[in-house]
RODO-2510 file (C-alpha; in nm, 4 decimals, decimal comma):
residues 109
     n   res          X          Y          Z
     1     m     8,3112    -5,5461    -5,5910
     2     l     8,3961    -5,8246    -5,8343
     3     v     8,3819    -5,8233    -6,2116
     4     v     8,3610    -6,1843    -6,3223
     5     q     8,3651    -6,3703    -6,6495
     6     a     8,0991    -6,6275    -6,5666
     7     d     7,7386    -6,6948    -6,6525
     8     f     7,4907    -6,5083    -6,4328
     9     d     7,3377    -6,7147    -6,1548
    10     p     7,1449    -6,5132    -5,8909
    11     d     7,2086    -6,7862    -5,6303
    12     r     7,5855    -6,8006    -5,6790
    13     t     7,8239    -6,5958    -5,4650
    14     p     8,1644    -6,7731    -5,4726
    15     f     8,3808    -6,7533    -5,7839
    16     t     8,7102    -6,9183    -5,8703
    17     p     9,0077    -6,6870    -5,9260
    18     d     9,0208    -6,7694    -6,2976
    19     e     8,6666    -6,6287    -6,3337
    20     v     8,7528    -6,2944    -6,1696
    21     a     8,8748    -6,0170    -6,4007
    22     l     8,8759    -5,7327    -6,1487
    23     v     8,8437    -5,6779    -5,7755
    24     v     8,7587    -5,3288    -5,6454
    25     e     8,7979    -5,2612    -5,2742
    26     v     8,6547    -4,9445    -5,1181
    27     v     8,8779    -4,8655    -4,8220
    28     s     8,7301    -4,7790    -4,4851
    29     p     8,9268    -4,6937    -4,1709
    30     e     8,8720    -5,0505    -4,0490
    31     s     8,9892    -5,2135    -4,3755
    32     v     9,3000    -5,0095    -4,4630
    33     h     9,5541    -5,2723    -4,3570
    34     r     9,3643    -5,5649    -4,5126
    35     d     9,3001    -5,3869    -4,8443
    36     r     9,6510    -5,2465    -4,8902
    37     t     9,8505    -5,5478    -4,7720
    38     v     9,6683    -5,8749    -4,7028
    39     k     9,4174    -5,8690    -4,9898
    40     f     9,6733    -5,7056    -5,2201
    41     r     9,9061    -6,0039    -5,1736
    42     k     9,6382    -6,2747    -5,1705
    43     y     9,4629    -6,1541    -5,4861
    44     a     9,7967    -6,1363    -5,6701
    45     e     9,8933    -6,4855    -5,5550
    46     a     9,5532    -6,6124    -5,6724
    47     g     9,6170    -6,4656    -6,0186
    48     i     9,3440    -6,1979    -6,0200
    49     p     9,4614    -5,9798    -6,3120
    50     h     9,3310    -5,6389    -6,1945
    51     y     9,2948    -5,4851    -5,8470
    52     w     9,1643    -5,1367    -5,7729
    53     i     9,1702    -4,9696    -5,4326
    54     v     8,9331    -4,6737    -5,3924
    55     e     9,0039    -4,4364    -5,1040
    56     e     8,8834    -4,0966    -4,9868
    57     e     9,1105    -3,7975    -5,0379
    58     d     8,9889    -3,4500    -4,9412
    59     g     8,6287    -3,5698    -4,9535
    60     l     8,6580    -3,7223    -5,3012
    61     p     8,7354    -4,0723    -5,4285
    62     v     9,0810    -4,1580    -5,5593
    63     a     9,1406    -4,4907    -5,7352
    64     h     9,4729    -4,6734    -5,7168
    65     v     9,4866    -4,9170    -6,0088
    66     f     9,7111    -5,2230    -6,0246
    67     e     9,7745    -5,4873    -6,2901
    68     l     9,9150    -5,8331    -6,2249
    69     e    10,2740    -5,8890    -6,3350
    70     h    10,2570    -6,2584    -6,4233
    71     a    10,6338    -6,3150    -6,4101
    72     t    10,6463    -6,2195    -6,0411
    73     s    10,2830    -6,2903    -5,9395
    74     s    10,2654    -5,9433    -5,7881
    75     y    10,0820    -5,6228    -5,8711
    76     a    10,2409    -5,3343    -6,0569
    77     p    10,0957    -4,9831    -6,0293
    78     a     9,8975    -4,8836    -6,3382
    79     g     9,7860    -4,5382    -6,2258
    80     i     9,6295    -4,3164    -5,9634
    81     f     9,3081    -4,1555    -6,0791
    82     r     9,1361    -3,8457    -5,9442
    83     g     8,8328    -3,6815    -6,1007
    84     k     8,7926    -3,9379    -6,3769
    85     l     8,9049    -4,2974    -6,4115
    86     e     8,9528    -4,4035    -6,7704
    87     r     9,0895    -4,7485    -6,8590
    88     r     9,0951    -4,9786    -7,1586
    89     v     9,1778    -5,2950    -6,9582
    90     p     9,0329    -5,5206    -6,8352
    91     f     8,7555    -5,3590    -7,0433
    92     p     8,6888    -5,0058    -7,1707
    93     i     8,5448    -4,7958    -6,8871
    94     e     8,5111    -4,4317    -6,7837
    95     i     8,3993    -4,3380    -6,4330
    96     d     8,3324    -3,9854    -6,3098
    97     l     8,4868    -4,0359    -5,9657
    98     d     8,3877    -3,6921    -5,8375
    99     g     8,0290    -3,7624    -5,9449
   100     l     8,0153    -4,0558    -5,7011
   101     v     7,9993    -3,8103    -5,4096
   102     p     7,7055    -3,5717    -5,3673
   103     t     7,8141    -3,2081    -5,3765
   104     s     7,6856    -3,1654    -5,0212
   105     g     7,9202    -3,4417    -4,8984
   106     r     8,2397    -3,2955    -5,0410
   107     a     8,5097    -3,1244    -4,8398
   108     a     8,5042    -2,7452    -4,8623
   109     d     8,7340    -2,6023    -5,1308
***
């Protein structure tokens, strides 16, 4: 998922890195390596200021949040969120992570 700072155009899919405020990758077994290493490095090198990786942990989402360190052009950890993700950058947001999974799809307690 991308959060961009650009005018809406339903026919547009590519965006330049300076238009992208946040990239969110939802990790699947097939994308683990790409999301944690390849995309992590490429997005930082491109100057994308915020990168979130959402993974499954015990049947529930966990979000690993990173912010770009401009001096090194690499990501620094900004938090690991379980249950609720609450951030003020790149914009104020609260997400009920547990609410993203139906109760019937959760791992047994």
